[in-house]
C-alpha positions, 0 to 999 in steps of 0.5 A: 682541233674544232671544239665539240660544241661546234659539231652537230649531233647528225647534219638532220640535227640541223637541217641538213640531207645526210644523202645530199651531204654524202653526195657532196662528199663523193664529189669532192673526193672525185679528183683525189680518187682519180689521182689528180689532186693529192689531198682535199678537205671539205666542211659544211655547217648550219646553225653554227655547227658542222654538218659533216667534214671529210679530208681525202688523200693525204689530209686528215681532219687535223691538216691546215691548208693554205687558203689563199685569197679567201683570206681576203674575207677575213682581213675585210672582216677585221677592217668592219670591225674597226669600221664598227669601233668608230675608227674608219670610214669608207670615204676617208682617203688613204693618204689621210690615215697613212701619208706615206701612201700618197705618192704617185697620184695614190693621194685620191684613193679612198678606203672604200676603193681598196675594199673594191679592187677599184684603186688603181694599183693592182700591179704594185710589188711587195715581198712576202718577208718585207711585212715584218720590217715596217719602214720597208713597207712603208717605203714600197707604199711610197713607191707604187705608182698606179697601173690606171687611173683610180676609180675608173675600172675594176681590175683584181689586186690579189695582195697590194691593196690588202697590205694596205687595209692591214696598215690602216687596221693597225694604225687605227686599232693600235694593234698588229694586224695578226694579233688585231684578227687573233683577239678579235676573230679567231679567239672569240669565234672559238677557232684557234686554228684560224691562222693569219701568220702561223707559229712553226709549232704548227707547221707540220699540219699543213699540206703542201702546196703543188700544181697538178695537170696541164695548163690550157694553150691559147688555142684551147682558150679559143676554142672555149671562146673565153680569153687568156686569164691575165698574167698577175703576181699569183704564180706557181712560184709564188704559190710554192713560196708558202711551202716555206717556214719563212712565208707561213709566219707571215700574216700576208692579208691578201692571201696568207691565212692557214686553216682547215675547211671547218675554220671557215665554214664556222667563220661564215657561220657567224657572219650569217648568224648575226655576227656571233658565234654559237652561244657567243657574244655578238662580234659584228653588228647587223648594221655593219653586216649590212653595211659590208655586203652591200654591193658597191661595185658593178664594174665588169670583169674581163667576161663583161660580167658586173662583179658584185663586189661589196666591201672585200668579199662577192656577193653571188647576185644574178644568173651569172653567179657561177662566174663569181665563185658560186654554185648553180644553187646558191641564192642571190644573197650568198657571199664569200670569197674563193682562194687560188688553187680552188679554194671555196668559202662562202655562206648563204642567208638563203638556207643558213648554210655555209662551205669551206673547201680547201686542196693542196693541188692547184690545178693548171687547167683553170677551167676544170678547176672552176667546174670543180668549184661550181660542182661542189658549191652547188651540191653544197648549196643544196644540202638542206633537208 
């Protein structure tokens, strides 16, 4: 439950246009009203407070969602804190921190390459349930081989690199990864429902992941003039596995976060507001954020567009920002990270607006899903009064 101090007296009191906010909510509700999505939840924030939150379908404002890869921003922000503490440098070789990792040519990988998806092992396997067996975790790291030469290209690492980042956080901080996130991020921000590793007593609040719609065919992609998405570990079976109690309790650093849309929006508010929560102590220093949000990876994606990757998050950048998960009206400085199934999470320094959008219905039509995200983000980014 979001504390009352984080709820604005009115949208106008924090500079959000009430009519534009209602238009945003109407767009978020559209696919639920049409029967495509079973549930969604949306929240928009500014000046450290929620301007408005709405839940549709089977969701209520007490519901929690799997945010999948939107988790990467939180895990990355935990890594920024270890860096801020003087216990980690981006130019360090991973194998100097985790010797078990330095096999099969992986000994040259740097910490920065883990964050920027240039480390070369995007397809490395790891079963969710293995996380709590530390010896097995290290065996996995040792077994992994490279899919392509380190630093030669960009390819999204759905989970593998973030597992290593979490291991680095544990070794350099002396705390379990999930406990570090809890003590250094969730609690100081006043967000007790931001879970990486959700306790069983909260599982009844989580909306079940489902898959909806029909997938596009090879002919559909050809007609659109876009390549078919590559086959990755992000399968329907992998995502619906998070409907099990076992998977929900694992703090999967690349995609296991469970929270509300408001938690996402308020997390980004802290990053927008000098690294501090409303009325709270500073968590991330300005210099830390400046370093973390600097674009370090300009490699092209499948469409030939530079990916604009900073340390674990994406920067909106130029006119191709909609291809990076942002709305047309986001500023070039907007930053964030979406998640499987169409989860949206970003903050925009130009307006001070942050957005969280979650849905339990994962659309098999990825083009329709992408257009939905662009439409929602474009309306959200334009909500300033």
